C-alpha positions in Angstrom: -108.4 -108.5 -9.6 -111.5 -110.6 -9.2 -109.6 -113.8 -9.9 -106.6 -112.8 -7.7 -108.9 -112.1 -4.7 -110.7 -115.3 -5.3 -107.4 -117.3 -5.4 -106.3 -115.6 -2.2 -109.4 -116.4 -0.2 -109.9 -119.9 -1.8 -106.3 -120.8 -0.7 -107.6 -121.2 2.9 -109.8 -124.1 1.8 -108.5 -127.7 2.0 -105.8 -126.8 4.6 -107.3 -128.6 7.6 -110.5 -130.4 8.3 -111.3 -128.1 11.3 -110.9 -124.9 9.2 -112.9 -126.4 6.4 -115.7 -127.4 8.8 -115.7 -123.8 10.2 -115.8 -122.2 6.7 -118.6 -124.5 5.6 -120.7 -123.7 8.7 -120.2 -120.0 8.1 -120.9 -120.2 4.4 -123.9 -122.5 4.5 -125.5 -122.6 7.9 -124.8 -119.4 9.8 -127.4 -117.6 7.8 -130.1 -119.8 9.4 -128.9 -119.1 12.9 -128.8 -115.3 12.2 -132.4 -115.4 10.8 -133.7 -117.1 14.0 -131.8 -114.9 16.4 -132.9 -111.7 14.5 -136.5 -112.8 14.5 -136.5 -113.2 18.3 -134.5 -110.1 18.8 -137.1 -108.1 16.9 -139.8 -109.5 19.1 -138.3 -108.1 22.3 -139.2 -104.9 24.2 -142.3 -103.9 22.1 -146.0 -104.4 22.1 -147.1 -107.1 19.7 -148.3 -104.8 16.9 -145.0 -102.9 16.8 -143.0 -106.1 16.8 -145.2 -107.5 14.0 -144.7 -104.3 12.0 -140.9 -104.3 12.5 -140.7 -108.0 11.5 -142.7 -107.4 8.4 -140.7 -104.4 7.4 -137.3 -106.0 8.0 -138.0 -109.5 6.7 -140.2 -108.2 3.9 -137.5 -105.8 2.7 -135.0 -108.6 2.8 -137.4 -110.8 0.8 -137.7 -108.1 -1.9 -133.9 -107.9 -2.1 -133.4 -111.6 -2.4 -136.0 -111.6 -5.2 -134.0 -108.9 -6.9 -130.9 -111.1 -6.5 -132.6 -113.9 -8.3 -133.5 -111.6 -11.2 -129.9 -110.4 -11.4 -128.7 -114.0 -11.5 -130.9 -114.6 -14.5 -129.7 -111.4 -16.2 -126.0 -111.9 -15.8 -125.5 -115.6 -16.0 -122.1 -115.5 -14.2 -120.7 -119.0 -13.8 -119.3 -120.2 -10.5 -115.5 -120.5 -9.9 -115.6 -124.3 -9.8 -117.1 -124.3 -13.3 -114.7 -121.8 -14.7 -111.6 -123.6 -13.2 -111.1 -127.3 -12.9 -108.6 -126.8 -10.1 -111.3 -125.4 -7.8 -112.8 -128.1 -5.6 -115.7 -126.5 -3.7 -116.3 -127.5 -0.1 -120.1 -127.3 -0.6 -122.3 -128.0 -3.6 -124.1 -125.1 -5.3 -125.9 -124.8 -8.6 -127.2 -121.9 -10.7 -125.5 -118.7 -11.5 -123.2 -116.8 -9.1 -123.9 -113.1 -9.4 -124.9 -111.8 -6.9 -124.4 -114.0 -3.8 -127.9 -114.7 -2.4 -126.6 -115.3 1.1 -124.7 -112.0 1.1 -127.7 -110.2 -0.4 -130.0 -111.5 2.3 -127.7 -110.5 5.2 -126.9 -107.1 3.7 -130.7 -106.5 3.2 -131.4 -107.5 6.8 -128.6 -105.1 8.0 -129.9 -102.2 5.9 -133.5 -102.7 7.0 -132.5 -103.0 10.6 -130.6 -99.7 10.5 -133.9 -97.7 10.8 -134.6 -99.0 14.3 -131.6 -101.0 15.6 -128.3 -99.3 14.7 -126.1 -101.6 16.7 -127.8 -104.8 15.4 -127.5 -103.4 11.9 -123.8 -102.9 12.2 -123.4 -106.5 13.5 -125.5 -107.8 10.7 -123.4 -105.9 8.2 -120.2 -107.4 9.6 -121.8 -110.9 9.5 -122.9 -110.3 5.8 -119.2 -109.5 4.9 -117.9 -112.6 6.9 -120.4 -114.9 5.3 -119.6 -113.4 1.9 -115.9 -114.1 2.3 -116.6 -117.6 3.5 -118.6 -118.2 0.3 -115.5 -117.3 -1.7 -113.4 -119.5 0.6 -115.6 -122.6 -0.1 -115.2 -122.0 -3.8 -118.7 -121.1 -4.9 -118.5 -117.3 -5.4 -116.3 -114.6 -6.9 -115.5 -111.5 -4.9 -117.6 -109.4 -7.3 -120.6 -111.7 -6.4 -120.1 -110.7 -2.8 -119.7 -107.0 -3.5 -122.8 -107.1 -5.7 -124.8 -108.9 -3.0 -123.8 -106.2 -0.4 -124.8 -103.4 -2.7 -128.0 -104.9 -4.2 -129.1 -106.2 -0.8 -128.6 -102.8 0.9 -130.1 -100.6 -1.8 -133.1 -102.7 -2.6 -133.8 -103.3 1.1 -133.7 -99.6 1.9 -136.1 -98.7 -0.9 -138.5 -101.6 0.1 -138.3 -100.6 3.7 -139.1 -96.9 2.9 -142.1 -98.0 0.8 -143.3 -100.5 3.4 -142.9 -97.9 6.2 -145.3 -95.6 4.4 -147.8 -98.4 3.7 -147.8 -100.1 7.1 -149.0 -97.3 9.4 -152.5 -97.8 8.0 -152.3 -101.5 8.8 -151.0 -100.7 12.3 -153.9 -98.4 13.1 -156.4 -101.0 12.0 -154.9 -103.5 14.5 -156.1 -101.5 17.5 
C-alpha cells in the first residue's frame, strides 16, 4: 500500500517543468512562507505580552514536535524512496532518514498548537500540512507513511507540549506586568 501510494503521487513528477517547479516550491519553500505569515498573524489584535505568550506556545510546541521527529528518524532508520528504488529521480535533494517527514511534522504541530486560540487558522494549517506532505511524496523524498507519521507525531507532541507550556507560562505573563 505504501509503495502503491508513493508510485501514484510520484507519477506526477517529471511531467512538465511548470508542474515540477510548483511541486518543488510547495515541498521545499512553502513552509518558510507559512512560518513568516503565521508569526505575523499571531502578532495581530493583542497586547504585546499576550502575542509573545502565544508565539512562544505555538512555535515552542512545534519545536518540541520537530525535535521528536528527529529522534524518531534516528530510531527507525527508514530509507528514502530514491535510495530504495533506482527509478526514482527526486526533484530535490534530501539526506538522512525519511520517517517521519520533518516538514509535515512541523506544519501539523503548528496546526495543533494553533487550535487552542485560532480554530480557522489551525484548519488552514492542517490542510497546508497535508498538501506539503503530498508534495514531499511527489518530489520523491518521502513515503506516504512518513507523511502520516509526521501528521500524527506533530499533532500529538505539539498538543502535549502546548498544554504543559500553557500551565507554565501564566507565571511568566504575570511577571511581565
